[in-house]
MIFI-248064 format. One record per atom (N, C-alpha, C): residue in one letter; x, y, z. Coordinates in steps of 0.05 Angstrom, whole numbers, plus 32768, in hexadecimal, padded with zeros to 4 digits. Layout:
BEGIN
<a,<X,Y,Z>>;
...
END
This chain:
BEGIN
<x,<820D,7D33,7DAB>>;
<x,<81F4,7D36,7DB2>>;
<x,<81E6,7D34,7DCC>>;
<x,<81EF,7D25,7DE0>>;
<x,<81E6,7D1C,7DF7>>;
<x,<81F5,7D38,7E10>>;
<x,<8208,7D3D,7E08>>;
<x,<8213,7D59,7E17>>;
<x,<8207,7D73,7E0D>>;
<x,<81F8,7D76,7DF4>>;
<x,<81E9,7D8C,7DF3>>;
<x,<81CF,7D8A,7DFD>>;
<x,<81C0,7D72,7E00>>;
<x,<81A5,7D6D,7E12>>;
<x,<81B0,7D77,7E32>>;
<x,<81C3,7D6C,7E36>>;
<x,<81C7,7D6F,7E59>>;
<x,<81D1,7D8C,7E5B>>;
<x,<81D9,7D9D,7E4B>>;
<x,<81E5,7DB7,7E48>>;
<x,<81C7,7DC2,7E49>>;
<x,<81B1,7DC5,7E3B>>;
<x,<81A0,7DCE,7E33>>;
<x,<8188,7DCC,7E50>>;
<x,<818A,7DB0,7E5B>>;
<x,<817C,7DAF,7E72>>;
<x,<8187,7DBD,7E8E>>;
<x,<81A2,7DBE,7E8B>>;
<x,<81AE,7DCD,7E9D>>;
<x,<81A8,7DED,7EA0>>;
<x,<81AC,7DF6,7E81>>;
<x,<81A7,7E12,7E7D>>;
<x,<8181,7E1A,7E89>>;
<x,<8175,7E03,7E80>>;
<x,<8158,7E0C,7E87>>;
<x,<8151,7E0A,7EAA>>;
<x,<815F,7DF4,7EB2>>;
<x,<8161,7DFA,7ED1>>;
<x,<816A,7E0D,7EDD>>;
<x,<817D,7E12,7ECF>>;
<x,<8186,7E36,7ED9>>;
<x,<8179,7E4C,7ED8>>;
<x,<816C,7E4C,7EBE>>;
<x,<815C,7E64,7EBE>>;
<x,<8142,7E5C,7ECA>>;
<x,<8137,7E48,7ED3>>;
<x,<8121,7E47,7EE6>>;
<x,<8123,7E4D,7F03>>;
<x,<8140,7E49,7F0D>>;
<x,<8149,7E4A,7F25>>;
<x,<814B,7E70,7F2C>>;
<x,<815B,7E75,7F12>>;
<x,<8157,7E98,7F15>>;
<x,<8143,7E9F,7F1A>>;
<x,<812D,7E9C,7F09>>;
<x,<8114,7EA2,7F0C>>;
<x,<8105,7E9F,7F2B>>;
<x,<810A,7E87,7F31>>;
<x,<80FF,7E84,7F49>>;
<x,<810C,7E95,7F60>>;
<x,<8125,7E9C,7F59>>;
<x,<8134,7EA9,7F75>>;
<x,<812C,7EC8,7F6E>>;
<x,<812B,7ECF,7F55>>;
<x,<8123,7EE9,7F4F>>;
<x,<8105,7EED,7F58>>;
<x,<80F0,7EE4,7F58>>;
<x,<80D4,7EDF,7F69>>;
<x,<80D8,7EDB,7F7C>>;
<x,<80E2,7ECD,7F8F>>;
<x,<80E8,7EC5,7FAA>>;
<x,<80F0,7EE2,7FB6>>;
<x,<8103,7EEC,7FA9>>;
<x,<8115,7F01,7FB5>>;
<x,<8101,7F1A,7FB7>>;
<x,<80F7,7F1F,7FA3>>;
<x,<80DF,7F3D,7FA2>>;
<x,<80C7,7F35,7FB0>>;
<x,<80C0,7F1C,7FB8>>;
<x,<80B1,7F1A,7FCE>>;
<x,<80B9,7F19,7FE9>>;
<x,<80D3,7F13,7FEF>>;
<x,<80D9,7F1E,800B>>;
<x,<80DD,7F39,8009>>;
<x,<80E8,7F47,7FFA>>;
<x,<80E9,7F62,7FFB>>;
<x,<80D2,7F6C,7FFF>>;
<x,<80C1,7F62,7FF4>>;
<x,<80A4,7F73,7FF7>>;
<x,<8092,7F6C,8016>>;
<x,<8096,7F52,801D>>;
<x,<808F,7F48,803A>>;
<x,<80A2,7F56,804B>>;
<x,<80B9,7F5B,804B>>;
<x,<80C8,7F66,8060>>;
<x,<80CC,7F82,805F>>;
<x,<80C1,7F96,804B>>;
<x,<80C1,7FB2,804E>>;
<x,<80BA,7FC0,8068>>;
<x,<80A4,7FB9,807A>>;
<x,<809D,7FC4,808F>>;
<x,<80B0,7FBB,80A2>>;
<x,<80B9,7FA1,80A2>>;
<x,<80D4,7F9C,80B7>>;
<x,<80E7,7FA8,80B5>>;
<x,<80F5,7FAF,809D>>;
<x,<810E,7FB8,8095>>;
<x,<810C,7FD0,8090>>;
<x,<80FE,7FDE,808D>>;
<x,<80F9,7FFB,8087>>;
<x,<80FE,8008,80A0>>;
<x,<8118,801B,80A9>>;
<x,<8115,802C,80BE>>;
<x,<811B,8043,80B8>>;
<x,<8109,8050,80CE>>;
<x,<8108,8070,80C8>>;
<x,<8114,8080,80E2>>;
<x,<811A,8094,80DC>>;
<x,<8129,80A8,80F1>>;
<x,<8116,80C0,80EC>>;
<x,<810B,80CD,80FE>>;
<x,<80F8,80E2,8102>>;
<x,<8106,80FA,8119>>;
<x,<8103,8111,811B>>;
<x,<8107,8125,812B>>;
<x,<80FB,8141,8122>>;
<x,<80E2,813B,812E>>;
<x,<80CD,8156,8128>>;
<x,<80C3,815A,8144>>;
<x,<80C2,8174,8145>>;
<x,<80B6,817E,815B>>;
<x,<80A1,8195,8156>>;
<x,<808D,818D,8166>>;
<x,<806E,819E,8169>>;
<x,<8067,81A0,814A>>;
<x,<8061,818C,813C>>;
<x,<8055,8188,8124>>;
<x,<803B,817B,8120>>;
<x,<802A,8183,8110>>;
<x,<8012,816F,810F>>;
<x,<8016,8154,8107>>;
<x,<8008,8140,8111>>;
<x,<8004,8124,8106>>;
<x,<800B,811F,80E9>>;
<x,<7FFD,8130,80DE>>;
<x,<8000,812F,80C0>>;
<x,<8012,8132,80B1>>;
<x,<8026,814A,80C0>>;
<x,<803F,814B,80B5>>;
<x,<8053,8138,80BE>>;
<x,<804C,8129,80D2>>;
<x,<8061,8110,80D8>>;
<x,<8060,80FE,80C2>>;
<x,<8048,80F6,80BA>>;
<x,<8039,80E7,80A2>>;
<x,<8048,80F0,808A>>;
<x,<8049,8109,8086>>;
<x,<8053,8118,806C>>;
<x,<8078,8112,8067>>;
<x,<807F,810F,8084>>;
<x,<809C,810F,8084>>;
<x,<80A1,80F0,807F>>;
<x,<8092,80DA,808C>>;
<x,<8092,80C2,8086>>;
<x,<808D,80BA,8067>>;
<x,<8081,80C0,8057>>;
<x,<8079,80C4,8041>>;
<x,<8092,80CE,8031>>;
<x,<809B,80DE,8038>>;
<x,<80B2,80EC,8027>>;
<x,<80CB,80DA,8029>>;
<x,<80D2,80CD,8042>>;
<x,<80E6,80C2,8042>>;
<x,<80E3,809E,803D>>;
<x,<80D0,8095,8037>>;
<x,<80C7,807B,8030>>;
<x,<80B7,8074,801C>>;
<x,<80AB,805B,801C>>;
<x,<809E,8055,8003>>;
<x,<807D,804E,8012>>;
<x,<807B,805A,802E>>;
<x,<805F,805C,8037>>;
<x,<8048,8072,8032>>;
<x,<8035,806C,802D>>;
<x,<801D,807F,802A>>;
<x,<800E,807C,8035>>;
<x,<8001,8096,8045>>;
<x,<7FEE,8096,805B>>;
<x,<7FCE,8099,804B>>;
<x,<7FBB,808D,8059>>;
<x,<7F9F,808D,8052>>;
<x,<7F8D,8094,8067>>;
<x,<7F7B,80AD,8069>>;
<x,<7F6E,80AE,807B>>;
<x,<7F53,80BD,8072>>;
<x,<7F3B,80BF,8081>>;
<x,<7F21,80C6,807C>>;
<x,<7F24,80E3,8083>>;
<x,<7F10,80F2,8077>>;
<x,<7F09,8112,8086>>;
<x,<7F08,8115,80A2>>;
<x,<7EF1,80FE,80AC>>;
<x,<7EF6,80FD,80C8>>;
<x,<7F08,80FB,80D8>>;
<x,<7F20,80EE,80D2>>;
<x,<7F3B,80EB,80DA>>;
<x,<7F4D,8101,80DB>>;
<x,<7F4A,8110,80C2>>;
<x,<7F5C,8128,80BE>>;
<x,<7F5D,813E,80D6>>;
<x,<7F43,8149,80E0>>;
<x,<7F41,815A,80FA>>;
<x,<7F58,8150,810E>>;
<x,<7F59,8136,8117>>;
<x,<7F6C,812F,812C>>;
<x,<7F8A,812D,811F>>;
<x,<7F8A,812B,8106>>;
<x,<7FA4,812B,8100>>;
<x,<7FB3,814B,8104>>;
<x,<7FA7,815F,8104>>;
<x,<7FAE,8178,810F>>;
<x,<7FC0,817E,8129>>;
<x,<7FB9,8167,8135>>;
<x,<7FC7,8165,8158>>;
<x,<7FDF,816A,8152>>;
<x,<7FF3,8177,8162>>;
<x,<8010,817B,815C>>;
<x,<801C,8165,816E>>;
<x,<802D,815D,816A>>;
<x,<8042,814A,8178>>;
<x,<8060,814A,816E>>;
<x,<806C,813E,8183>>;
<x,<808A,8145,8180>>;
<x,<809E,8125,817F>>;
<x,<80A5,8120,816B>>;
<x,<80AF,8104,816A>>;
<x,<80CD,8103,8168>>;
<x,<80E2,80FA,8176>>;
<x,<80FE,80F7,816A>>;
<x,<8109,80D7,8170>>;
<x,<8100,80C6,815C>>;
<x,<8103,80A9,8158>>;
<x,<8119,80A2,8147>>;
<x,<8132,8092,814A>>;
<x,<8144,808C,813A>>;
<x,<8140,806E,8130>>;
<x,<8148,806C,8115>>;
<x,<8149,8051,810B>>;
<x,<812C,803F,8113>>;
<x,<8118,8041,8114>>;
<x,<8104,8036,8115>>;
<x,<80EC,802B,8105>>;
<x,<80DA,8014,8109>>;
<x,<80CD,800A,80F3>>;
<x,<80B3,801C,80F3>>;
<x,<80A5,801A,80E3>>;
<x,<8091,802B,80D9>>;
<x,<8078,8021,80F2>>;
<x,<8074,800A,80FE>>;
<x,<8061,8007,8111>>;
<x,<8070,8014,8129>>;
<x,<8082,8012,8133>>;
<x,<808F,8021,8148>>;
<x,<8088,8043,8145>>;
<x,<808E,804B,8131>>;
<x,<8084,8069,812B>>;
<x,<806F,806B,8132>>;
<x,<805C,8060,8122>>;
<x,<803E,8068,8122>>;
<x,<8033,8062,8141>>;
<x,<8038,804C,814D>>;
<x,<8030,8046,8169>>;
<x,<8035,8064,8179>>;
<x,<8050,8065,8178>>;
<x,<805C,807C,8188>>;
<x,<8049,8099,817B>>;
<x,<8042,809B,8165>>;
<x,<8038,80B9,815E>>;
<x,<8017,80BC,8165>>;
<x,<800A,80A3,816D>>;
<x,<7FF0,809B,8168>>;
<x,<7FEA,8093,8184>>;
<x,<7FF4,8090,8196>>;
<x,<7FFA,8089,81B3>>;
<x,<7FE1,8092,81C2>>;
<x,<7FE2,80AB,81C6>>;
<x,<7FCE,80BC,81CF>>;
<x,<7FBB,80CB,81BB>>;
<x,<7FB0,80C2,81AD>>;
<x,<7F9B,80C7,8198>>;
<x,<7F89,80B0,819D>>;
<x,<7F76,80BA,8192>>;
<x,<7F5A,80A8,818B>>;
<x,<7F5F,8092,816F>>;
<x,<7F77,8097,8166>>;
<x,<7F7C,808D,814A>>;
<x,<7F8B,8073,8148>>;
<x,<7F8C,8061,813B>>;
<x,<7F9A,804E,8134>>;
<x,<7F9B,8047,811A>>;
<x,<7FAD,8035,810C>>;
<x,<7FBB,8030,80F0>>;
<x,<7FB5,8016,80E7>>;
<x,<7FB1,800B,80CE>>;
<x,<7FB5,7FF1,80C7>>;
<x,<7FC8,7FF5,80AE>>;
<x,<7FE0,7FE3,80B3>>;
<x,<7FF3,7FE5,809D>>;
<x,<7FF0,7FD1,8087>>;
<x,<7FED,7FD7,8071>>;
<x,<7FED,7FC0,805B>>;
<x,<7FFE,7FC9,8042>>;
<x,<8017,7FB6,8046>>;
<x,<802D,7FBE,8033>>;
<x,<803B,7FD7,8038>>;
<x,<8036,7FE9,8023>>;
<x,<803E,8007,8028>>;
<x,<8027,8018,8030>>;
<x,<8014,800F,8034>>;
<x,<7FFB,8022,803B>>;
<x,<7FF5,8027,8052>>;
<x,<7FF0,8037,805B>>;
<x,<7FEE,803C,8078>>;
<x,<7FCC,804A,807A>>;
<x,<7FB7,803C,8088>>;
<x,<7FA0,804A,808C>>;
<x,<7F9C,804A,80A8>>;
<x,<7F99,806B,80A8>>;
<x,<7F93,8073,80C4>>;
<x,<7F79,8079,80CC>>;
<x,<7F69,806D,80E5>>;
<x,<7F4C,8072,80EB>>;
<x,<7F4E,806D,8109>>;
<x,<7F31,8076,8111>>;
<x,<7F2F,8079,812A>>;
<x,<7F2C,805D,8135>>;
<x,<7F35,805D,8150>>;
<x,<7F3A,8045,815D>>;
<x,<7F22,8031,8158>>;
<x,<7F06,803C,815F>>;
<x,<7EEA,802F,815C>>;
<x,<7EE2,8024,8138>>;
<x,<7EF5,8032,8128>>;
<x,<7EEA,8030,8107>>;
<x,<7EFC,800F,8103>>;
<x,<7F04,8006,8116>>;
<x,<7F1B,7FEB,810B>>;
<x,<7F04,7FD5,810D>>;
<x,<7EED,7FD3,811D>>;
<x,<7EDD,7FC8,8119>>;
<x,<7ECD,7FC2,8101>>;
<x,<7EC5,7FE0,80FB>>;
<x,<7EB7,7FE7,80E5>>;
<x,<7ECB,7FDD,80C9>>;
<x,<7EE1,7FE1,80CA>>;
<x,<7EFA,7FDB,80B3>>;
<x,<7EF9,7FBB,80B3>>;
<x,<7EF6,7FAB,80C3>>;
<x,<7EFC,7F8F,80C4>>;
<x,<7EDB,7F82,80B5>>;
<x,<7ECE,7F91,80B3>>;
<x,<7EB4,7F86,80A1>>;
<x,<7EB5,7F95,8085>>;
<x,<7ECB,7FA4,807E>>;
<x,<7ED1,7FAC,8065>>;
<x,<7EDA,7F9B,8051>>;
<x,<7EDA,7F9D,8039>>;
<x,<7EE6,7F8F,8028>>;
<x,<7F00,7F97,8020>>;
<x,<7F11,7F89,801D>>;
<x,<7F30,7F91,8014>>;
<x,<7F2C,7F87,7FF2>>;
<x,<7F35,7F9D,7FE8>>;
<x,<7F3B,7F95,7FC5>>;
<x,<7F5D,7F9E,7FBF>>;
<x,<7F64,7F8A,7FB4>>;
<x,<7F7D,7F92,7FA8>>;
<x,<7F7E,7F85,7F8A>>;
<x,<7F93,7F93,7F74>>;
<x,<7F92,7F8A,7F62>>;
<x,<7FAA,7F93,7F4F>>;
<x,<7FAE,7F92,7F39>>;
<x,<7FC4,7F9D,7F2A>>;
<x,<7FB1,7FA6,7F0F>>;
<x,<7FB5,7FC2,7F07>>;
<x,<7FB2,7FCC,7EF3>>;
<x,<7FC6,7FCF,7EDC>>;
<x,<7FBA,7FBC,7EC0>>;
<x,<7FD0,7FBB,7EA7>>;
<x,<7FC1,7FCC,7E91>>;
<x,<7FCD,7FCF,7E7D>>;
<x,<7FC4,7FD3,7E65>>;
<x,<7FC6,7FC1,7E58>>;
<x,<7FB8,7FCB,7E3C>>;
<x,<7FB2,7FB2,7E28>>;
<x,<7FC3,7FA1,7E1F>>;
<x,<7FDF,7FAF,7E26>>;
<x,<7FF5,7F9A,7E22>>;
<x,<8001,7F8D,7E38>>;
<x,<7FF4,7F8D,7E4F>>;
<x,<7FF8,7F82,7E65>>;
<x,<800F,7F8F,7E73>>;
<x,<800F,7FA7,7E72>>;
<x,<8029,7FB8,7E7F>>;
<x,<8017,7FBF,7E97>>;
<x,<802A,7FBF,7EB0>>;
<x,<801B,7FCB,7EC8>>;
<x,<801C,7FEB,7EC3>>;
<x,<8005,7FF7,7ECF>>;
<x,<8004,8011,7ECE>>;
<x,<800A,801E,7EEC>>;
<x,<8019,802E,7EF1>>;
<x,<8020,8039,7F07>>;
<x,<800F,804E,7F11>>;
<x,<8007,805E,7F26>>;
<x,<7FFD,8076,7F24>>;
<x,<7FE0,807A,7F1A>>;
<x,<7FD3,8061,7F22>>;
<x,<7FB8,8063,7F11>>;
<x,<7FA3,806A,7F2B>>;
<x,<7F95,807B,7F2C>>;
<x,<7F7F,8081,7F40>>;
<x,<7F71,806B,7F43>>;
<x,<7F6B,8067,7F61>>;
<x,<7F55,8050,7F63>>;
<x,<7F46,8062,7F79>>;
<x,<7F26,8067,7F6C>>;
<x,<7F19,8076,7F86>>;
<x,<7F01,8068,7F85>>;
<x,<7EF1,806C,7F9F>>;
<x,<7ED8,8065,7FAE>>;
<x,<7ECB,8078,7F9C>>;
<x,<7EB8,8076,7F8F>>;
<x,<7EA1,8084,7F81>>;
<x,<7E93,8094,7F9B>>;
<x,<7E94,80AF,7F97>>;
<x,<7E87,80BE,7FA6>>;
<x,<7E8F,80CA,7FBB>>;
<x,<7EAF,80BC,7FC1>>;
<x,<7EBC,80C3,7FDB>>;
<x,<7ED5,80CF,7FCE>>;
<x,<7EEA,80DC,7FE4>>;
<x,<7F03,80E0,7FDA>>;
<x,<7F19,80CA,7FDC>>;
<x,<7F0A,80B2,7FEA>>;
<x,<7F19,809D,7FF7>>;
<x,<7F23,8091,7FDE>>;
<x,<7F43,8087,7FDC>>;
<x,<7F4B,8077,7FC4>>;
<x,<7F68,8078,7FCA>>;
<x,<7F7A,806D,7FB0>>;
<x,<7F91,8065,7FB7>>;
<x,<7F99,806B,7F98>>;
<x,<7FB3,8060,7F94>>;
<x,<7FC0,805E,7F7B>>;
<x,<7FD2,8044,7F75>>;
<x,<7FD3,8040,7F62>>;
<x,<7FE7,8029,7F5A>>;
<x,<8002,802E,7F64>>;
<x,<800D,801E,7F66>>;
<x,<802A,801A,7F70>>;
<x,<803D,8016,7F4E>>;
<x,<8051,801D,7F54>>;
<x,<8064,8016,7F38>>;
<x,<8064,7FF7,7F2B>>;
<x,<8057,7FE6,7F35>>;
<x,<804C,7FD0,7F29>>;
<x,<8034,7FCC,7F1F>>;
<x,<8025,7FE0,7F23>>;
<x,<8004,7FE2,7F1E>>;
<x,<7FF7,7FD5,7F39>>;
<x,<8000,7FCE,7F4C>>;
<x,<7FF2,7FC2,7F5D>>;
<x,<7FE3,7FDB,7F75>>;
<x,<7FCA,7FD4,7F7D>>;
<x,<7FBA,7FE1,7F8E>>;
<x,<7FB2,7FD7,7FA2>>;
<x,<7FA7,7FE0,7FB9>>;
<x,<7F97,7FD3,7FD1>>;
<x,<7F89,7FED,7FDA>>;
<x,<7F6E,7FEA,7FDB>>;
<x,<7F5A,7FFC,7FEC>>;
<x,<7F45,7FE8,7FFD>>;
<x,<7F3A,7FF0,8014>>;
<x,<7F25,7FED,801E>>;
<x,<7F0F,7FF7,801B>>;
<x,<7EF6,7FED,8011>>;
<x,<7EDD,7FF1,8009>>;
<x,<7EC5,7FE7,801F>>;
<x,<7EB5,7FF5,8024>>;
<x,<7EA2,7FF2,8036>>;
<x,<7E8D,7FDB,802E>>;
<x,<7E8B,7FD1,8019>>;
<x,<7E75,7FBF,8012>>;
<x,<7E76,7FB7,7FF3>>;
<x,<7E6A,7FA1,7FEF>>;
<x,<7E6C,7F95,7FD3>>;
<x,<7E5E,7FA3,7FBD>>;
<x,<7E4F,7FBB,7FC6>>;
<x,<7E43,7FCA,7FB4>>;
<x,<7E57,7FE4,7FB0>>;
<x,<7E69,7FE6,7FB4>>;
<x,<7E7A,7FFD,7FB1>>;
<x,<7E89,7FFA,7F93>>;
<x,<7E87,8016,7F8E>>;
<x,<7E95,8019,7F70>>;
<x,<7EA9,8029,7F74>>;
<x,<7EC1,8017,7F63>>;
<x,<7ED9,8028,7F5F>>;
<x,<7EDB,8032,7F45>>;
<x,<7EEA,804A,7F49>>;
<x,<7EED,805B,7F30>>;
<x,<7F0A,8058,7F29>>;
<x,<7F14,8053,7F14>>;
<x,<7F2E,8049,7F09>>;
<x,<7F38,8064,7EF5>>;
<x,<7F47,8074,7EF9>>;
<x,<7F4E,8089,7EE7>>;
<x,<7F6C,8089,7EE3>>;
<x,<7F72,8091,7ECE>>;
<x,<7F8F,8096,7EC4>>;
<x,<7F99,80A9,7EAE>>;
<x,<7FAA,80B8,7EAB>>;
<x,<7FAC,80CC,7E93>>;
<x,<7FB0,80BD,7E7E>>;
<x,<7FA0,80C6,7E6A>>;
<x,<7F9E,80B8,7E51>>;
<x,<7F93,80A1,7E4D>>;
<x,<7F84,809B,7E5D>>;
<x,<7F66,8081,7E5E>>;
<x,<7F53,8083,7E6A>>;
<x,<7F38,8080,7E5D>>;
<x,<7F26,808A,7E63>>;
<x,<7F20,8079,7E7F>>;
<x,<7F0E,8089,7E8F>>;
<x,<7F08,8084,7EAD>>;
<x,<7EFA,806C,7EAC>>;
<x,<7EF8,805B,7EBF>>;
<x,<7EE7,803E,7EC0>>;
<x,<7EDB,803D,7EE0>>;
<x,<7EC4,8033,7EDE>>;
<x,<7EB3,802C,7EF5>>;
<x,<7EAB,8012,7EF9>>;
<x,<7EB2,8002,7F0B>>;
<x,<7EAF,7FEB,7F10>>;
<x,<7EA6,7FE3,7F2E>>;
<x,<7E93,7FD9,7F2C>>;
<x,<7E86,7FD1,7F4A>>;
<x,<7E95,7FB5,7F52>>;
<x,<7E9C,7FB6,7F70>>;
<x,<7EA4,7F9F,7F76>>;
<x,<7E99,7F89,7F77>>;
<x,<7E7F,7F8B,7F7E>>;
<x,<7E6F,7F6D,7F7D>>;
<x,<7E7C,7F54,7F8F>>;
<x,<7E7B,7F44,7F85>>;
<x,<7E7F,7F2E,7F92>>;
<x,<7E9F,7F23,7F83>>;
<x,<7EA4,7F2F,7F70>>;
<x,<7EC1,7F2B,7F62>>;
<x,<7ED3,7F35,7F76>>;
<x,<7EE5,7F2D,7F6B>>;
<x,<7F06,7F3D,7F70>>;
<x,<7F0A,7F4E,7F57>>;
<x,<7F17,7F63,7F5D>>;
<x,<7F1D,7F74,7F4A>>;
<x,<7F3F,7F7A,7F45>>;
END
């Protein structure tokens, strides 16, 4: 009898350790994506927006920028980089422009250099979208109402978006589901 009790306790400890190891490993993978992902680009005389498209195609990064920035992304650049991080690539591409970037996990926000102070006053919203059975929903559109600024949820239903103020309304839409509008307010979404 005593043997079975000890065996169950050892089994329970092993299960807990395996779960902790799995959670820890996935968190480390998320935290180190920007440092560990290396990209190589060899592009000549292409628009900055085309460079972003190439990065998106060859990685998990997604670029966001306003319509005001879109004009500046038409500037042609040439880049030949081998095995560099996203920070190194963006610094090289944007060094002779009036643009800068903010990297949040796998989302890259491109903005004018003067907008960074304004962005710091904005509110960061992140969350996870799940259905009634608590299953994460990938590909949900999260848009700031009245704008074209938005994001989509990742494979785990997670999203991140910067909003200008607490009165901002977010519109959540997904195929097969009714759209929902939620005011940011003083709560987290």
